[in-house]
N, CA, C, O and the ligand as a Tripos MOL2 file, in Angstrom:
@<TRIPOS>MOLECULE
protein
  273   271    69     0     0
PROTEIN
NO_CHARGES

@<TRIPOS>ATOM
      1 N           0.8390   -1.1960    0.0000 N.3       1 MET1
      2 CA          0.0000    0.0000    0.0000 C.3       1 MET1
      3 C           0.8720    1.2430    0.0000 C.2       1 MET1
      4 O           2.0630    1.1650    0.3030 O.2       1 MET1
      5 N           0.3100    2.3540   -0.3270 N.am      2 LYS2
      6 CA          1.0840    3.5880   -0.4190 C.3       2 LYS2
      7 C           0.9720    4.4470    0.8430 C.2       2 LYS2
      8 O           1.8640    5.2400    1.1450 O.2       2 LYS2
      9 N          -0.1290    4.2810    1.5700 N.am      3 GLU3
     10 CA         -0.3660    5.1530    2.7200 C.3       3 GLU3
     11 C          -0.2460    4.3840    4.0230 C.2       3 GLU3
     12 O          -0.7740    3.2780    4.1440 O.2       3 GLU3
     13 N           0.4390    4.9550    4.9910 N.am      4 ALA4
     14 CA          0.5450    4.3700    6.3240 C.3       4 ALA4
     15 C           0.4570    5.5020    7.3340 C.2       4 ALA4
     16 O           0.3170    6.6670    6.9620 O.2       4 ALA4
     17 N           0.5400    5.1590    8.6050 N.am      5 ILE5
     18 CA          0.5680    6.2020    9.6210 C.3       5 ILE5
     19 C           1.7730    6.0060   10.5410 C.2       5 ILE5
     20 O           2.2960    4.9020   10.6900 O.2       5 ILE5
     21 N           2.1880    7.0980   11.1420 N.am      6 LEU6
     22 CA          3.2930    7.0650   12.0920 C.3       6 LEU6
     23 C           2.7220    6.9230   13.5020 C.2       6 LEU6
     24 O           1.5310    7.1490   13.7130 O.2       6 LEU6
     25 N           3.5680    6.5480   14.4700 N.am      7 PRO7
     26 CA          3.0770    6.3700   15.8560 C.3       7 PRO7
     27 C           2.3490    7.5960   16.3940 C.2       7 PRO7
     28 O           1.4890    7.4530   17.2630 O.2       7 PRO7
     29 N           2.6590    8.7740   15.9160 N.am      8 ASP8
     30 CA          1.9640    9.9740   16.3960 C.3       8 ASP8
     31 C           0.6950   10.2670   15.6060 C.2       8 ASP8
     32 O           0.0460   11.2850   15.8450 O.2       8 ASP8
     33 N           0.3300    9.3940   14.6690 N.am      9 GLY9
     34 CA         -0.9240    9.5560   13.9470 C.3       9 GLY9
     35 C          -0.8090   10.2850   12.6230 C.2       9 GLY9
     36 O          -1.8060   10.4610   11.9230 O.2       9 GLY9
     37 N           0.3870   10.7080   12.2750 N.am     10 THR10
     38 CA          0.5880   11.4140   11.0140 C.3      10 THR10
     39 C           0.5130   10.4380    9.8410 C.2      10 THR10
     40 O           1.1000    9.3570    9.8960 O.2      10 THR10
     41 N          -0.1940   10.8070    8.7990 N.am     11 ALA11
     42 CA         -0.2280    9.9840    7.5950 C.3      11 ALA11
     43 C           1.0900   10.1360    6.8530 C.2      11 ALA11
     44 O           1.6500   11.2290    6.7710 O.2      11 ALA11
     45 N           1.5780    9.0200    6.3120 N.am     12 ILE12
     46 CA          2.8600    9.0510    5.6050 C.3      12 ILE12
     47 C           2.7310    8.2400    4.3220 C.2      12 ILE12
     48 O           2.2200    7.1200    4.3350 O.2      12 ILE12
     49 N           3.1890    8.8020    3.2340 N.am     13 THR13
     50 CA          3.1730    8.1040    1.9570 C.3      13 THR13
     51 C           4.5310    7.4590    1.7200 C.2      13 THR13
     52 O           5.5750    8.0560    1.9840 O.2      13 THR13
     53 N           4.4960    6.2340    1.2190 N.am     14 ALA14
     54 CA          5.7440    5.5270    0.9500 C.3      14 ALA14
     55 C           6.5810    6.3080   -0.0570 C.2      14 ALA14
     56 O           6.1150    6.6250   -1.1520 O.2      14 ALA14
     57 N           7.8170    6.6150    0.3220 N.am     15 ALA15
     58 CA          8.7110    7.3780   -0.5370 C.3      15 ALA15
     59 C          10.1350    7.1630   -0.0650 C.2      15 ALA15
     60 O          10.3800    6.5430    0.9700 O.2      15 ALA15
     61 N          11.0630    7.6850   -0.8390 N.am     16 GLU16
     62 CA         12.4690    7.4700   -0.5250 C.3      16 GLU16
     63 C          12.8490    8.0270    0.8400 C.2      16 GLU16
     64 O          13.6840    7.4480    1.5350 O.2      16 GLU16
     65 N          12.2420    9.1480    1.2300 N.am     17 ASP17
     66 CA         12.6230    9.7870    2.4850 C.3      17 ASP17
     67 C          11.7050    9.4100    3.6460 C.2      17 ASP17
     68 O          11.7810   10.0210    4.7120 O.2      17 ASP17
     69 N          10.8410    8.4160    3.4550 N.am     18 ALA18
     70 CA          9.9610    7.9850    4.5390 C.3      18 ALA18
     71 C          10.7570    7.1110    5.5240 C.2      18 ALA18
     72 O          11.7690    6.5230    5.1430 O.2      18 ALA18
     73 N          10.3110    7.0220    6.7740 N.am     19 PRO19
     74 CA         10.9890    6.1430    7.7310 C.3      19 PRO19
     75 C          10.8460    4.6760    7.3170 C.2      19 PRO19
     76 O           9.9530    4.3330    6.5420 O.2      19 PRO19
     77 N          11.7130    3.8240    7.8270 N.am     20 SER20
     78 CA         11.7230    2.4270    7.3940 C.3      20 SER20
     79 C          10.5790    1.6220    7.9970 C.2      20 SER20
     80 O          10.2730    0.5290    7.5200 O.2      20 SER20
     81 N           9.9430    2.1490    9.0420 N.am     21 GLU21
     82 CA          8.8160    1.4540    9.6490 C.3      21 GLU21
     83 C           7.6630    2.4080    9.8690 C.2      21 GLU21
     84 O           7.8630    3.5910   10.1460 O.2      21 GLU21
     85 N           6.4380    1.8800    9.7430 N.am     22 ALA22
     86 CA          5.2500    2.6740   10.0090 C.3      22 ALA22
     87 C           4.1500    1.7280   10.4640 C.2      22 ALA22
     88 O           4.3960    0.5400   10.6740 O.2      22 ALA22
     89 N           2.9420    2.2490   10.6160 N.am     23 ILE23
     90 CA          1.8420    1.4540   11.1570 C.3      23 ILE23
     91 C           0.7140    1.3730   10.1350 C.2      23 ILE23
     92 O           0.3900    2.3520    9.4630 O.2      23 ILE23
     93 N           0.1170    0.1740   10.0330 N.am     24 CYS24
     94 CA         -0.9910   -0.0210    9.1010 C.3      24 CYS24
     95 C          -2.2420    0.6940    9.6090 C.2      24 CYS24
     96 O          -2.6480    0.4750   10.7510 O.2      24 CYS24
     97 N          -2.8580    1.5390    8.7920 N.am     25 PRO25
     98 CA         -4.0830    2.2190    9.2150 C.3      25 PRO25
     99 C          -5.2650    1.2620    9.3740 C.2      25 PRO25
    100 O          -6.2350    1.6040   10.0510 O.2      25 PRO25
    101 N          -5.2100    0.0840    8.7730 N.am     26 GLN26
    102 CA         -6.3100   -0.8790    8.8440 C.3      26 GLN26
    103 C          -6.2380   -1.7490   10.0970 C.2      26 GLN26
    104 O          -7.2410   -1.9200   10.7900 O.2      26 GLN26
    105 N          -5.0530   -2.3000   10.3950 N.am     27 CYS27
    106 CA         -4.9580   -3.2800   11.4710 C.3      27 CYS27
    107 C          -3.9550   -2.8890   12.5560 C.2      27 CYS27
    108 O          -3.7580   -3.6380   13.5130 O.2      27 CYS27
    109 N          -3.3270   -1.7400   12.4170 N.am     28 SER28
    110 CA         -2.3220   -1.2570   13.3730 C.3      28 SER28
    111 C          -1.0940   -2.1570   13.4530 C.2      28 SER28
    112 O          -0.3320   -2.0890   14.4170 O.2      28 SER28
    113 N          -0.9050   -2.9890   12.4520 N.am     29 GLY29
    114 CA          0.2800   -3.8330   12.3960 C.3      29 GLY29
    115 C           1.4950   -3.0480   11.9150 C.2      29 GLY29
    116 O           1.3770   -1.9260   11.4230 O.2      29 GLY29
    117 N           2.6590   -3.6600   12.0680 N.am     30 VAL30
    118 CA          3.9020   -3.0140   11.6660 C.3      30 VAL30
    119 C           4.0990   -3.1510   10.1560 C.2      30 VAL30
    120 O           3.9440   -4.2320    9.5890 O.2      30 VAL30
    121 N           4.4390   -2.0470    9.5300 N.am     31 LEU31
    122 CA          4.7170   -2.0480    8.0980 C.3      31 LEU31
    123 C           6.1760   -1.7000    7.8700 C.2      31 LEU31
    124 O           6.7500   -0.8890    8.5960 O.2      31 LEU31
    125 N           6.7630   -2.3070    6.8730 N.am     32 LEU32
    126 CA          8.1340   -1.9970    6.5020 C.3      32 LEU32
    127 C           8.1430   -1.3260    5.1410 C.2      32 LEU32
    128 O           7.3680   -1.6750    4.2510 O.2      32 LEU32
    129 N           9.0360   -0.3570    4.9970 N.am     33 LEU33
    130 CA          9.1580    0.3180    3.7070 C.3      33 LEU33
    131 C           9.9420   -0.5780    2.7540 C.2      33 LEU33
    132 O          11.0480   -1.0210    3.0650 O.2      33 LEU33
    133 N           9.3570   -0.8350    1.6000 N.am     34 ARG34
    134 CA         10.0330   -1.6710    0.5990 C.3      34 ARG34
    135 C          10.1190   -0.8950   -0.6950 C.2      34 ARG34
    136 O           9.3990    0.0830   -0.8940 O.2      34 ARG34
    137 N          10.9930   -1.3300   -1.5630 N.am     35 GLN35
    138 CA         11.0780   -0.6960   -2.8700 C.3      35 GLN35
    139 C          11.1810   -1.7450   -3.9570 C.2      35 GLN35
    140 O          11.6630   -2.8570   -3.7400 O.2      35 GLN35
    141 N          10.7220   -1.3630   -5.1140 N.am     36 ARG36
    142 CA         10.6530   -2.3120   -6.2240 C.3      36 ARG36
    143 C          10.9170   -1.5510   -7.5120 C.2      36 ARG36
    144 O          10.3870   -0.4610   -7.7260 O.2      36 ARG36
    145 N          11.7250   -2.1280   -8.3440 N.am     37 ARG37
    146 CA         11.9640   -1.4910   -9.6370 C.3      37 ARG37
    147 C          10.7630   -1.7290  -10.5370 C.2      37 ARG37
    148 O          10.1850   -2.8160  -10.5670 O.2      37 ARG37
    149 N          10.4150   -0.7090  -11.2510 N.am     38 THR38
    150 CA          9.2930   -0.8240  -12.1710 C.3      38 THR38
    151 C           9.8070   -1.2730  -13.5360 C.2      38 THR38
    152 O          10.9910   -1.5690  -13.6960 O.2      38 THR38
    153 N           8.9320   -1.3180  -14.4900 N.am     39 MET39
    154 CA          9.3200   -1.7360  -15.8390 C.3      39 MET39
    155 C          10.4210   -0.8330  -16.3770 C.2      39 MET39
    156 O          11.3500   -1.2800  -17.0510 O.2      39 MET39
    157 N          10.2860    0.4500  -16.0590 N.am     40 LYS40
    158 CA         11.3730    1.3640  -16.4090 C.3      40 LYS40
    159 C          12.4370    1.2260  -15.3260 C.2      40 LYS40
    160 O          12.1880    1.5900  -14.1770 O.2      40 LYS40
    161 N          13.5810    0.7240  -15.6560 N.am     41 LYS41
    162 CA         14.5630    0.3890  -14.6350 C.3      41 LYS41
    163 C          15.0550    1.5810  -13.8280 C.2      41 LYS41
    164 O          15.5570    1.4230  -12.7160 O.2      41 LYS41
    165 N          14.9100    2.7530  -14.3830 N.am     42 SER42
    166 CA         15.3970    3.9270  -13.6680 C.3      42 SER42
    167 C          14.4170    4.3980  -12.6060 C.2      42 SER42
    168 O          14.7660    5.2360  -11.7750 O.2      42 SER42
    169 N          13.1910    3.8720  -12.6190 N.am     43 VAL43
    170 CA         12.1750    4.3090  -11.6770 C.3      43 VAL43
    171 C          12.0090    3.2630  -10.5740 C.2      43 VAL43
    172 O          11.8130    2.0810  -10.8550 O.2      43 VAL43
    173 N          12.0900    3.7040   -9.3320 N.am     44 VAL44
    174 CA         11.8900    2.8000   -8.1990 C.3      44 VAL44
    175 C          10.5860    3.1560   -7.5150 C.2      44 VAL44
    176 O          10.3560    4.3140   -7.1650 O.2      44 VAL44
    177 N           9.7300    2.1560   -7.3240 N.am     45 ALA45
    178 CA          8.4490    2.3750   -6.6500 C.3      45 ALA45
    179 C           8.5850    1.9850   -5.1830 C.2      45 ALA45
    180 O           9.1120    0.9170   -4.8720 O.2      45 ALA45
    181 N           8.1190    2.8360   -4.2870 N.am     46 PHE46
    182 CA          8.1480    2.5450   -2.8610 C.3      46 PHE46
    183 C           6.7580    2.1470   -2.3910 C.2      46 PHE46
    184 O           5.7590    2.6710   -2.8840 O.2      46 PHE46
    185 N           6.6900    1.2250   -1.4420 N.am     47 TYR47
    186 CA          5.4010    0.8080   -0.8970 C.3      47 TYR47
    187 C           5.6150    0.2420    0.4950 C.2      47 TYR47
    188 O           6.7300   -0.1150    0.8760 O.2      47 TYR47
    189 N           4.5260    0.1670    1.2450 N.am     48 TRP48
    190 CA          4.5590   -0.3800    2.5900 C.3      48 TRP48
    191 C           4.1290   -1.8290    2.5490 C.2      48 TRP48
    192 O           3.1970   -2.1900    1.8310 O.2      48 TRP48
    193 N           4.8110   -2.6600    3.3210 N.am     49 ARG49
    194 CA          4.4660   -4.0760    3.3570 C.3      49 ARG49
    195 C           4.3960   -4.5390    4.7980 C.2      49 ARG49
    196 O           5.2150   -4.1330    5.6230 O.2      49 ARG49
    197 N           3.4370   -5.3750    5.1060 N.am     50 HIS50
    198 CA          3.3620   -5.9450    6.4490 C.3      50 HIS50
    199 C           4.5910   -6.8190    6.7000 C.2      50 HIS50
    200 O           5.1530   -7.3980    5.7700 O.2      50 HIS50
    201 N           5.0000   -6.9080    7.9660 N.am     51 THR51
    202 CA          6.0660   -7.8470    8.2780 C.3      51 THR51
    203 C           5.5540   -9.2500    7.9660 C.2      51 THR51
    204 O           4.3480   -9.4930    7.9900 O.2      51 THR51
    205 N           6.4550  -10.1570    7.6790 N.am     52 SER52
    206 CA          6.0720  -11.4540    7.1360 C.3      52 SER52
    207 C           5.0820  -12.2060    8.0210 C.2      52 SER52
    208 O           5.2350  -12.2830    9.2400 O.2      52 SER52
    209 N           4.0790  -12.7470    7.3750 N.am     53 ASN53
    210 CA          3.0900  -13.6160    8.0280 C.3      53 ASN53
    211 C           2.2860  -12.9450    9.1430 C.2      53 ASN53
    212 O           1.6450  -13.6280    9.9420 O.2      53 ASN53
    213 N           2.3160  -11.6390    9.1980 N.am     54 GLN54
    214 CA          1.4860  -10.9440   10.1700 C.3      54 GLN54
    215 C           0.2320  -10.4250    9.4970 C.2      54 GLN54
    216 O           0.2550  -10.0170    8.3360 O.2      54 GLN54
    217 N          -0.8600  -10.4460   10.2420 N.am     55 ASN55
    218 CA         -2.0860   -9.8140    9.7910 C.3      55 ASN55
    219 C          -2.5380  -10.3320    8.4330 C.2      55 ASN55
    220 O          -2.8250   -9.5580    7.5200 O.2      55 ASN55
    221 N          -2.5950  -11.6370    8.3190 N.am     56 LEU56
    222 CA         -2.9740  -12.2340    7.0360 C.3      56 LEU56
    223 C          -4.3690  -11.8410    6.6000 C.2      56 LEU56
    224 O          -4.6860  -11.8630    5.4110 O.2      56 LEU56
    225 N          -5.2060  -11.4810    7.5670 N.am     57 ASN57
    226 CA         -6.5770  -11.1290    7.1870 C.3      57 ASN57
    227 C          -6.8010   -9.6250    7.1250 C.2      57 ASN57
    228 O          -7.9430   -9.1670    7.0730 O.2      57 ASN57
    229 N          -5.7310   -8.8650    7.1310 N.am     58 CYS58
    230 CA         -5.8980   -7.4140    7.0410 C.3      58 CYS58
    231 C          -6.4210   -7.0220    5.6670 C.2      58 CYS58
    232 O          -5.9480   -7.5210    4.6460 O.2      58 CYS58
    233 N          -7.3970   -6.1270    5.6500 N.am     59 LYS59
    234 CA         -7.9810   -5.6900    4.3760 C.3      59 LYS59
    235 C          -6.9490   -5.0190    3.4780 C.2      59 LYS59
    236 O          -7.0260   -5.1020    2.2520 O.2      59 LYS59
    237 N          -5.9880   -4.3560    4.1020 N.am     60 ALA60
    238 CA         -5.0260   -3.5950    3.3090 C.3      60 ALA60
    239 C          -4.0660   -4.4840    2.5460 C.2      60 ALA60
    240 O          -3.3770   -4.0120    1.6410 O.2      60 ALA60
    241 N          -4.0060   -5.7690    2.8940 N.am     61 ARG61
    242 CA         -3.1240   -6.6750    2.1680 C.3      61 ARG61
    243 C          -3.6320   -6.9440    0.7620 C.2      61 ARG61
    244 O          -2.8560   -7.1710   -0.1660 O.2      61 ARG61
    245 N          -4.9380   -6.9140    0.6270 N.am     62 ARG62
    246 CA         -5.5150   -7.3010   -0.6620 C.3      62 ARG62
    247 C          -5.8340   -6.0690   -1.4870 C.2      62 ARG62
    248 O          -6.2740   -5.0430   -0.9680 O.2      62 ARG62
    249 N          -5.6030   -6.1960   -2.7680 N.am     63 ARG63
    250 CA         -6.0310   -5.1350   -3.6520 C.3      63 ARG63
    251 C          -7.5360   -5.2560   -3.8320 C.2      63 ARG63
    252 O          -8.0470   -6.3520   -4.0650 O.2      63 ARG63
    253 N          -8.2440   -4.1500   -3.7280 N.am     64 PRO64
    254 CA         -9.6840   -4.2310   -3.9610 C.3      64 PRO64
    255 C          -9.9610   -4.6760   -5.3930 C.2      64 PRO64
    256 O          -9.3160   -4.2170   -6.3360 O.2      64 PRO64
    257 N         -10.9220   -5.5700   -5.5380 N.am     65 THR65
    258 CA        -11.2380   -6.0630   -6.8790 C.3      65 THR65
    259 C         -12.0850   -5.0460   -7.6220 C.2      65 THR65
    260 O         -12.8440   -4.2880   -7.0180 O.2      65 THR65
    261 N         -11.9480   -5.0400   -8.9170 N.am     66 GLY66
    262 CA        -12.7530   -4.1230   -9.7120 C.3      66 GLY66
    263 C         -12.3700   -2.6770   -9.5050 C.2      66 GLY66
    264 O         -13.2020   -1.7870   -9.6800 O.2      66 GLY66
    265 N         -11.1480   -2.4290   -9.1400 N.am     67 GLY67
    266 CA        -10.7130   -1.0670   -8.9000 C.3      67 GLY67
    267 C         -10.7420   -0.1880  -10.1190 C.2      67 GLY67
    268 O         -10.9270    1.0230   -9.9990 O.2      67 GLY67
    269 N         -10.5640   -0.7580  -11.2830 N.am     68 ARG68
    270 CA        -10.6440    0.0360  -12.4910 C.3      68 ARG68
    271 C         -11.9340   -0.2030  -13.1890 C.2      68 ARG68
    272 O         -12.1850    0.3850  -14.2410 O.2      68 ARG68
    273 ZN         -2.7590   -4.1460    8.0390 Zn       69 ZN69
@<TRIPOS>BOND
     1     1     2 1
     2     2     3 1
     3     3     4 2
     4     3     5 am
     5     5     6 1
     6     6     7 1
     7     7     8 2
     8     7     9 am
     9     9    10 1
    10    10    11 1
    11    11    12 2
    12    11    13 am
    13    13    14 1
    14    14    15 1
    15    15    16 2
    16    15    17 am
    17    17    18 1
    18    18    19 1
    19    19    20 2
    20    19    21 am
    21    21    22 1
    22    22    23 1
    23    23    24 2
    24    23    25 am
    25    25    26 1
    26    26    27 1
    27    27    28 2
    28    27    29 am
    29    29    30 1
    30    30    31 1
    31    31    32 2
    32    31    33 am
    33    33    34 1
    34    34    35 1
    35    35    36 2
    36    35    37 am
    37    37    38 1
    38    38    39 1
    39    39    40 2
    40    39    41 am
    41    41    42 1
    42    42    43 1
    43    43    44 2
    44    43    45 am
    45    45    46 1
    46    46    47 1
    47    47    48 2
    48    47    49 am
    49    49    50 1
    50    50    51 1
    51    51    52 2
    52    51    53 am
    53    53    54 1
    54    54    55 1
    55    55    56 2
    56    55    57 am
    57    57    58 1
    58    58    59 1
    59    59    60 2
    60    59    61 am
    61    61    62 1
    62    62    63 1
    63    63    64 2
    64    63    65 am
    65    65    66 1
    66    66    67 1
    67    67    68 2
    68    67    69 am
    69    69    70 1
    70    70    71 1
    71    71    72 2
    72    71    73 am
    73    73    74 1
    74    74    75 1
    75    75    76 2
    76    75    77 am
    77    77    78 1
    78    78    79 1
    79    79    80 2
    80    79    81 am
    81    81    82 1
    82    82    83 1
    83    83    84 2
    84    83    85 am
    85    85    86 1
    86    86    87 1
    87    87    88 2
    88    87    89 am
    89    89    90 1
    90    90    91 1
    91    91    92 2
    92    91    93 am
    93    93    94 1
    94    94    95 1
    95    95    96 2
    96    95    97 am
    97    97    98 1
    98    98    99 1
    99    99   100 2
   100    99   101 am
   101   101   102 1
   102   102   103 1
   103   103   104 2
   104   103   105 am
   105   105   106 1
   106   106   107 1
   107   107   108 2
   108   107   109 am
   109   109   110 1
   110   110   111 1
   111   111   112 2
   112   111   113 am
   113   113   114 1
   114   114   115 1
   115   115   116 2
   116   115   117 am
   117   117   118 1
   118   118   119 1
   119   119   120 2
   120   119   121 am
   121   121   122 1
   122   122   123 1
   123   123   124 2
   124   123   125 am
   125   125   126 1
   126   126   127 1
   127   127   128 2
   128   127   129 am
   129   129   130 1
   130   130   131 1
   131   131   132 2
   132   131   133 am
   133   133   134 1
   134   134   135 1
   135   135   136 2
   136   135   137 am
   137   137   138 1
   138   138   139 1
   139   139   140 2
   140   139   141 am
   141   141   142 1
   142   142   143 1
   143   143   144 2
   144   143   145 am
   145   145   146 1
   146   146   147 1
   147   147   148 2
   148   147   149 am
   149   149   150 1
   150   150   151 1
   151   151   152 2
   152   151   153 am
   153   153   154 1
   154   154   155 1
   155   155   156 2
   156   155   157 am
   157   157   158 1
   158   158   159 1
   159   159   160 2
   160   159   161 am
   161   161   162 1
   162   162   163 1
   163   163   164 2
   164   163   165 am
   165   165   166 1
   166   166   167 1
   167   167   168 2
   168   167   169 am
   169   169   170 1
   170   170   171 1
   171   171   172 2
   172   171   173 am
   173   173   174 1
   174   174   175 1
   175   175   176 2
   176   175   177 am
   177   177   178 1
   178   178   179 1
   179   179   180 2
   180   179   181 am
   181   181   182 1
   182   182   183 1
   183   183   184 2
   184   183   185 am
   185   185   186 1
   186   186   187 1
   187   187   188 2
   188   187   189 am
   189   189   190 1
   190   190   191 1
   191   191   192 2
   192   191   193 am
   193   193   194 1
   194   194   195 1
   195   195   196 2
   196   195   197 am
   197   197   198 1
   198   198   199 1
   199   199   200 2
   200   199   201 am
   201   201   202 1
   202   202   203 1
   203   203   204 2
   204   203   205 am
   205   205   206 1
   206   206   207 1
   207   207   208 2
   208   207   209 am
   209   209   210 1
   210   210   211 1
   211   211   212 2
   212   211   213 am
   213   213   214 1
   214   214   215 1
   215   215   216 2
   216   215   217 am
   217   217   218 1
   218   218   219 1
   219   219   220 2
   220   219   221 am
   221   221   222 1
   222   222   223 1
   223   223   224 2
   224   223   225 am
   225   225   226 1
   226   226   227 1
   227   227   228 2
   228   227   229 am
   229   229   230 1
   230   230   231 1
   231   231   232 2
   232   231   233 am
   233   233   234 1
   234   234   235 1
   235   235   236 2
   236   235   237 am
   237   237   238 1
   238   238   239 1
   239   239   240 2
   240   239   241 am
   241   241   242 1
   242   242   243 1
   243   243   244 2
   244   243   245 am
   245   245   246 1
   246   246   247 1
   247   247   248 2
   248   247   249 am
   249   249   250 1
   250   250   251 1
   251   251   252 2
   252   251   253 am
   253   253   254 1
   254   254   255 1
   255   255   256 2
   256   255   257 am
   257   257   258 1
   258   258   259 1
   259   259   260 2
   260   259   261 am
   261   261   262 1
   262   262   263 1
   263   263   264 2
   264   263   265 am
   265   265   266 1
   266   266   267 1
   267   267   268 2
   268   267   269 am
   269   269   270 1
   270   270   271 1
   271   271   272 2
@<TRIPOS>SUBSTRUCTURE
     1 MET1         2 RESIDUE 1 A MET
     2 LYS2         6 RESIDUE 1 A LYS
     3 GLU3        10 RESIDUE 1 A GLU
     4 ALA4        14 RESIDUE 1 A ALA
     5 ILE5        18 RESIDUE 1 A ILE
     6 LEU6        22 RESIDUE 1 A LEU
     7 PRO7        26 RESIDUE 1 A PRO
     8 ASP8        30 RESIDUE 1 A ASP
     9 GLY9        34 RESIDUE 1 A GLY
    10 THR10       38 RESIDUE 1 A THR
    11 ALA11       42 RESIDUE 1 A ALA
    12 ILE12       46 RESIDUE 1 A ILE
    13 THR13       50 RESIDUE 1 A THR
    14 ALA14       54 RESIDUE 1 A ALA
    15 ALA15       58 RESIDUE 1 A ALA
    16 GLU16       62 RESIDUE 1 A GLU
    17 ASP17       66 RESIDUE 1 A ASP
    18 ALA18       70 RESIDUE 1 A ALA
    19 PRO19       74 RESIDUE 1 A PRO
    20 SER20       78 RESIDUE 1 A SER
    21 GLU21       82 RESIDUE 1 A GLU
    22 ALA22       86 RESIDUE 1 A ALA
    23 ILE23       90 RESIDUE 1 A ILE
    24 CYS24       94 RESIDUE 1 A CYS
    25 PRO25       98 RESIDUE 1 A PRO
    26 GLN26      102 RESIDUE 1 A GLN
    27 CYS27      106 RESIDUE 1 A CYS
    28 SER28      110 RESIDUE 1 A SER
    29 GLY29      114 RESIDUE 1 A GLY
    30 VAL30      118 RESIDUE 1 A VAL
    31 LEU31      122 RESIDUE 1 A LEU
    32 LEU32      126 RESIDUE 1 A LEU
    33 LEU33      130 RESIDUE 1 A LEU
    34 ARG34      134 RESIDUE 1 A ARG
    35 GLN35      138 RESIDUE 1 A GLN
    36 ARG36      142 RESIDUE 1 A ARG
    37 ARG37      146 RESIDUE 1 A ARG
    38 THR38      150 RESIDUE 1 A THR
    39 MET39      154 RESIDUE 1 A MET
    40 LYS40      158 RESIDUE 1 A LYS
    41 LYS41      162 RESIDUE 1 A LYS
    42 SER42      166 RESIDUE 1 A SER
    43 VAL43      170 RESIDUE 1 A VAL
    44 VAL44      174 RESIDUE 1 A VAL
    45 ALA45      178 RESIDUE 1 A ALA
    46 PHE46      182 RESIDUE 1 A PHE
    47 TYR47      186 RESIDUE 1 A TYR
    48 TRP48      190 RESIDUE 1 A TRP
    49 ARG49      194 RESIDUE 1 A ARG
    50 HIS50      198 RESIDUE 1 A HIS
    51 THR51      202 RESIDUE 1 A THR
    52 SER52      206 RESIDUE 1 A SER
    53 ASN53      210 RESIDUE 1 A ASN
    54 GLN54      214 RESIDUE 1 A GLN
    55 ASN55      218 RESIDUE 1 A ASN
    56 LEU56      222 RESIDUE 1 A LEU
    57 ASN57      226 RESIDUE 1 A ASN
    58 CYS58      230 RESIDUE 1 A CYS
    59 LYS59      234 RESIDUE 1 A LYS
    60 ALA60      238 RESIDUE 1 A ALA
    61 ARG61      242 RESIDUE 1 A ARG
    62 ARG62      246 RESIDUE 1 A ARG
    63 ARG63      250 RESIDUE 1 A ARG
    64 PRO64      254 RESIDUE 1 A PRO
    65 THR65      258 RESIDUE 1 A THR
    66 GLY66      262 RESIDUE 1 A GLY
    67 GLY67      266 RESIDUE 1 A GLY
    68 ARG68      270 RESIDUE 1 A ARG
    69 ZN69       273 GROUP 0 **** ****
């Protein structure tokens, strides 16, 4: 996901200068900042990911269907 919150409640968008850890707005679980190269190799996409095997039933883990 792109949006998370900090312990003080501030919303934070995944980006290069974001902290390495944040909190899931859906389940209050720990999120880690990850990055992934896109099809264009020069562009790096940042996103928040739950720590492994935590919060398997969190809504934010799944992409909403029919989004487009
Ligand atoms: Zn979550």
